[in-house]
C-alpha positions as CSV (number, residue, x, y, z in Angstrom):
1,M,-4.0,9.8,40.4
2,A,-6.6,7.4,39.1
3,T,-9.0,8.7,36.5
4,S,-12.5,7.4,35.9
5,I,-13.0,6.2,32.3
6,T,-16.6,7.5,32.5
7,N,-15.3,11.1,32.6
8,F,-13.2,10.7,29.5
9,I,-16.0,9.0,27.6
10,S,-18.5,11.8,28.4
11,K,-16.0,14.4,27.2
12,L,-14.7,12.6,24.1
13,L,-17.8,10.9,22.8
14,P,-21.1,12.8,23.0
15,S,-24.1,10.8,22.1
16,S,-24.9,10.3,18.4
17,P,-28.3,11.8,17.3
18,L,-29.1,8.8,15.0
19,S,-31.1,5.7,15.8
20,T,-29.4,2.3,15.5
21,S,-32.1,0.0,14.2
22,T,-34.8,-0.3,11.6
23,K,-37.1,-3.2,10.5
24,L,-37.8,-4.5,7.1
25,F,-41.3,-5.8,6.4
26,Y,-42.2,-4.8,2.9
27,N,-40.8,-6.3,-0.3
28,P,-42.0,-4.8,-3.6
29,F,-39.9,-7.0,-5.9
30,I,-40.5,-10.6,-4.8
31,S,-42.9,-12.7,-2.8
32,P,-42.7,-12.5,1.0
33,S,-41.2,-16.0,1.2
34,C,-38.2,-15.2,-0.9
35,S,-34.9,-14.8,1.0
36,F,-32.1,-12.3,0.3
37,P,-28.4,-13.0,0.1
38,H,-26.2,-12.5,3.1
39,T,-24.1,-9.3,3.1
40,N,-21.0,-11.0,4.5
41,N,-20.2,-13.1,1.5
42,Y,-17.2,-10.9,0.9
43,N,-16.0,-11.6,4.4
44,K,-16.1,-15.4,3.8
45,Q,-13.9,-15.0,0.8
46,S,-11.4,-12.6,2.1
47,T,-10.9,-14.2,5.6
48,K,-10.9,-17.9,4.7
49,K,-7.2,-18.5,5.1
50,L,-6.7,-16.7,8.4
51,H,-10.1,-17.6,9.9
52,L,-10.4,-14.1,11.3
53,I,-13.2,-13.4,13.7
54,T,-15.0,-10.2,14.1
55,K,-15.6,-9.0,17.6
56,A,-18.4,-6.6,18.5
57,T,-19.3,-4.8,21.7
58,T,-22.8,-3.6,22.4
59,A,-23.3,0.1,22.2
60,P,-26.2,2.0,23.8
61,G,-29.2,3.1,21.8
62,T,-29.6,6.7,20.7
63,Q,-32.4,8.9,19.4
64,K,-32.8,10.4,15.9
65,T,-33.2,14.0,14.9
66,T,-35.2,15.4,12.0
67,P,-33.0,15.8,8.9
68,A,-33.1,18.7,6.5
69,A,-35.4,18.2,3.5
70,S,-33.0,19.4,0.7
71,D,-31.9,16.5,-1.5
72,E,-30.1,18.3,-4.3
73,R,-27.0,16.2,-3.9
74,V,-28.8,12.9,-4.3
75,Q,-28.9,11.9,-8.0
76,K,-32.0,10.0,-9.2
77,V,-31.4,7.5,-11.9
78,H,-34.0,5.8,-14.0
79,S,-32.3,3.2,-16.1
80,I,-29.2,0.9,-16.3
81,Q,-27.6,3.4,-18.7
82,E,-28.0,6.3,-16.4
83,F,-26.8,4.2,-13.5
84,D,-23.6,3.1,-15.3
85,E,-22.9,6.6,-16.5
86,A,-23.2,7.9,-12.9
87,L,-20.8,5.3,-11.6
88,L,-18.3,6.1,-14.4
89,A,-18.5,9.9,-13.8
90,A,-17.8,9.3,-10.1
91,K,-14.3,7.8,-11.0
92,N,-12.7,6.7,-7.8
93,K,-15.1,8.4,-5.4
94,L,-17.2,6.4,-3.1
95,V,-20.8,6.1,-4.5
96,V,-23.6,5.2,-2.1
97,V,-26.8,3.9,-3.8
98,E,-30.1,3.4,-2.0
99,Y,-32.5,1.1,-3.8
100,A,-36.0,2.0,-2.6
101,A,-39.7,1.5,-3.4
102,T,-42.6,3.9,-3.4
103,Q,-44.7,2.0,-0.8
104,S,-41.8,0.9,1.4
105,I,-42.2,2.6,4.8
106,N,-38.6,1.9,5.7
107,S,-37.3,3.4,2.4
108,S,-39.1,6.6,3.3
109,K,-37.6,6.5,6.8
110,M,-34.0,6.0,5.6
111,Y,-34.0,8.4,2.7
112,P,-33.9,11.6,4.7
113,F,-30.8,10.3,6.6
114,M,-29.1,9.7,3.3
115,V,-29.9,13.2,2.2
116,E,-28.4,14.5,5.4
117,L,-25.2,12.5,4.8
118,S,-25.1,13.8,1.2
119,R,-25.0,17.4,2.4
120,S,-22.1,16.7,4.9
121,C,-20.0,14.3,2.8
122,S,-19.1,16.4,-0.3
123,D,-16.5,13.8,-1.5
124,V,-19.1,11.0,-1.7
125,E,-21.7,10.6,-4.5
126,F,-25.2,9.5,-3.6
127,I,-27.7,7.9,-5.9
128,L,-31.4,6.9,-5.5
129,V,-33.0,4.1,-7.5
130,M,-36.8,3.6,-7.1
131,G,-37.1,-0.1,-8.0
132,D,-40.8,0.0,-8.7
133,E,-40.7,3.1,-10.8
134,S,-40.6,1.4,-14.2
135,D,-39.5,-1.8,-16.1
136,Q,-36.1,-0.1,-16.6
137,T,-35.5,0.3,-12.8
138,R,-36.8,-3.2,-12.2
139,D,-34.2,-4.5,-14.7
140,L,-31.5,-2.5,-12.9
141,C,-32.5,-4.0,-9.6
142,K,-32.5,-7.5,-11.1
143,R,-29.0,-7.0,-12.6
144,E,-27.7,-5.7,-9.2
145,K,-29.4,-8.6,-7.4
146,I,-31.6,-6.4,-5.2
147,H,-34.3,-8.4,-3.5
148,Q,-35.4,-6.2,-0.6
149,V,-35.5,-2.5,0.2
150,P,-34.1,-0.3,1.5
151,H,-30.9,-1.8,0.2
152,F,-27.6,0.2,0.2
153,S,-24.7,-0.6,-2.1
154,F,-21.3,1.0,-2.1
155,Y,-19.2,1.3,-5.3
156,K,-15.7,2.6,-6.1
157,S,-14.3,2.7,-9.6
158,M,-17.4,1.0,-11.0
159,E,-17.0,-2.0,-8.6
160,K,-19.3,-2.9,-5.8
161,I,-17.3,-3.0,-2.6
162,H,-20.0,-3.5,0.0
163,E,-23.7,-3.8,0.5
164,E,-26.2,-3.8,3.4
165,E,-29.9,-4.6,3.9
166,G,-32.1,-3.7,6.8
167,I,-29.7,-1.2,8.4
168,G,-30.5,1.9,10.4
169,P,-29.2,5.5,10.2
170,D,-26.2,4.8,12.5
171,Q,-24.9,1.9,10.4
172,L,-25.4,3.9,7.2
173,A,-23.4,6.8,8.6
174,G,-20.7,4.5,9.8
175,D,-20.5,2.7,6.4
176,V,-20.1,6.1,4.6
177,L,-17.3,7.2,7.0
178,Y,-15.6,3.8,6.8
179,Y,-15.6,3.3,3.1
180,G,-15.4,7.0,2.1
181,D,-12.7,8.3,4.4
182,N,-9.8,9.8,2.3
183,H,-9.1,13.1,4.0
184,S,-9.3,12.7,7.7
185,A,-6.4,12.7,10.2
186,V,-6.4,8.9,10.2
187,V,-3.4,7.8,8.1
188,Q,-4.5,5.2,5.5
189,L,-2.0,2.4,5.2
190,H,-1.9,0.0,2.2
191,S,1.2,-2.1,2.7
192,R,3.8,-3.2,5.2
193,E,6.1,-0.6,3.8
194,D,3.6,2.1,4.7
195,V,3.5,0.8,8.3
196,E,7.3,0.8,8.5
197,K,7.5,4.4,7.2
198,L,4.9,5.6,9.6
199,I,6.8,4.0,12.5
200,E,10.1,5.5,11.3
201,D,8.5,9.0,10.9
202,H,7.4,9.1,14.6
203,K,10.5,7.7,16.3
204,A,11.8,11.1,16.9
205,D,8.7,12.7,18.3
206,H,7.9,9.6,20.5
207,K,4.2,9.9,19.6
208,L,1.9,6.9,20.4
209,I,0.7,5.2,17.1
210,V,-2.7,3.6,17.3
211,L,-3.0,1.2,14.3
212,D,-6.6,0.1,13.6
213,V,-6.4,-3.3,11.8
214,G,-9.6,-4.5,10.2
215,L,-11.3,-5.9,7.1
216,K,-13.2,-4.2,4.4
217,H,-16.5,-5.9,5.2
218,C,-16.3,-6.2,9.0
219,G,-19.4,-4.8,10.8
220,P,-17.6,-4.1,14.2
221,C,-14.7,-2.4,12.3
222,V,-17.3,-0.1,10.7
223,K,-19.1,0.5,14.0
224,V,-16.0,1.7,15.9
225,Y,-14.5,3.8,13.0
226,P,-16.4,7.0,13.8
227,T,-14.8,6.8,17.3
228,V,-11.4,6.5,15.7
229,L,-12.1,9.5,13.5
230,K,-13.2,11.6,16.5
231,L,-10.3,10.6,18.7
232,S,-7.8,11.3,15.8
233,R,-9.0,15.0,15.9
234,Q,-9.1,15.3,19.6
235,M,-5.7,13.7,20.3
236,E,-3.8,14.9,17.3
237,D,-1.1,16.5,19.4
238,T,-0.1,13.3,21.2
239,V,-1.4,10.3,19.2
240,V,-1.2,9.3,15.6
241,F,-4.1,7.2,14.3
242,A,-3.7,4.9,11.3
243,R,-5.8,2.2,9.6
244,M,-5.1,-0.9,7.5
245,N,-7.6,-3.3,5.9
246,G,-6.0,-6.7,6.0
247,D,-7.9,-7.9,3.0
248,E,-6.9,-5.0,0.7
249,N,-3.9,-6.8,-0.8
250,E,-1.4,-9.6,-0.1
251,S,1.0,-7.3,1.7
252,C,-1.6,-6.2,4.1
253,M,-2.8,-9.8,4.7
254,Q,0.8,-10.9,5.3
255,F,1.2,-8.1,7.8
256,L,-1.9,-9.4,9.7
257,K,-0.3,-12.9,9.8
258,D,3.0,-11.6,11.0
259,M,1.3,-9.6,13.8
260,E,-0.7,-12.7,14.7
261,V,-4.0,-10.8,14.3
262,I,-6.8,-13.4,14.5
263,Q,-9.7,-11.1,15.5
264,V,-10.8,-7.8,14.1
265,P,-10.9,-5.0,14.8
266,T,-7.5,-5.2,16.5
267,F,-5.8,-2.0,17.6
268,L,-1.9,-2.1,17.9
269,F,-0.2,0.4,20.1
270,I,3.2,1.4,18.8
271,R,5.8,3.7,20.3
272,D,9.5,4.3,19.5
273,G,9.3,1.5,16.9
274,N,8.0,-1.1,19.3
275,I,4.6,-2.7,19.6
276,S,3.6,-2.0,23.3
277,G,0.3,-3.9,23.3
278,R,-3.0,-4.4,21.6
279,Y,-6.8,-4.1,22.2
280,V,-9.2,-6.4,20.4
281,G,-12.8,-5.3,20.1
282,S,-15.1,-2.4,19.1
283,G,-16.0,-1.0,22.6
284,K,-15.6,2.7,22.6
285,G,-14.9,3.1,26.3
286,E,-12.5,0.2,26.3
287,L,-10.6,1.6,23.3
288,I,-10.3,5.1,24.9
289,G,-9.2,3.5,28.2
290,E,-6.4,1.5,26.5
291,I,-5.2,4.6,24.6
292,L,-5.0,6.6,27.8
293,R,-3.3,3.7,29.5
294,Y,-0.5,3.6,26.9
295,Q,-0.3,7.4,27.2
296,G,0.6,6.9,30.9
297,V,-2.7,7.8,32.4
298,R,-3.9,5.6,35.2
299,V,-7.4,4.5,34.3
300,T,-10.0,2.7,36.5
301,Y,-13.1,1.1,35.1
């Protein structure tokens, strides 16, 4: 019997309460004519050899809700020394830093959403830096090359792994999930050997393996990851979800080459040790439809 994909989408993916866009127009640190660095510089470095292409699919807009006011989990730092000490204390946890300014309307709009995330993501550390607070915070922003606010930087083990400017609440939430996920049902793979072991482990139970192949600094990969997390919980009895970032190390990059992955995100569908097919893109409905199809459900769009 044919099943409408619309029914599955409505059941599996209720609308997000967060807005998807914000607009920057105030810059407290530099003149209005000064430009800021692109946030995909990491992408250019890590994808040069393979010429990987990110593929996005437009998602519908959503509405925001009013977040809670308590911000006890957001640490305020006031100098380079305090900042470095906070990063060191976090060890290998994800640290999310918002660089803000007193008179920035968009900083004041984004901060409540960071507070809300801090209350729900206990294994992630959150820091606020008010760039116009003092000469010390201005020096910190200068060292970290912060030119506009709100600016969000993501650190692990004292190293900056990602940064964003001019993003909205949905993107912030997606970034936190993507870079901070260590405990979900999605299996984190770090080498070809990890992939081979996962495949071997599920030959006996015949479960479908959905392998999400992406890059660390891929916008569409980040955008679709909350869907992957949600599906991993809702389909845990029949489907195994896993993730690999191709630019994590040489083994992962070689795996992408061997699998002829040239666009990300790419989802590989594996059963009984064989790759049955793939889906390229970040469309939530299309991904769900492909998973159901490889589960033997006849889907019509």
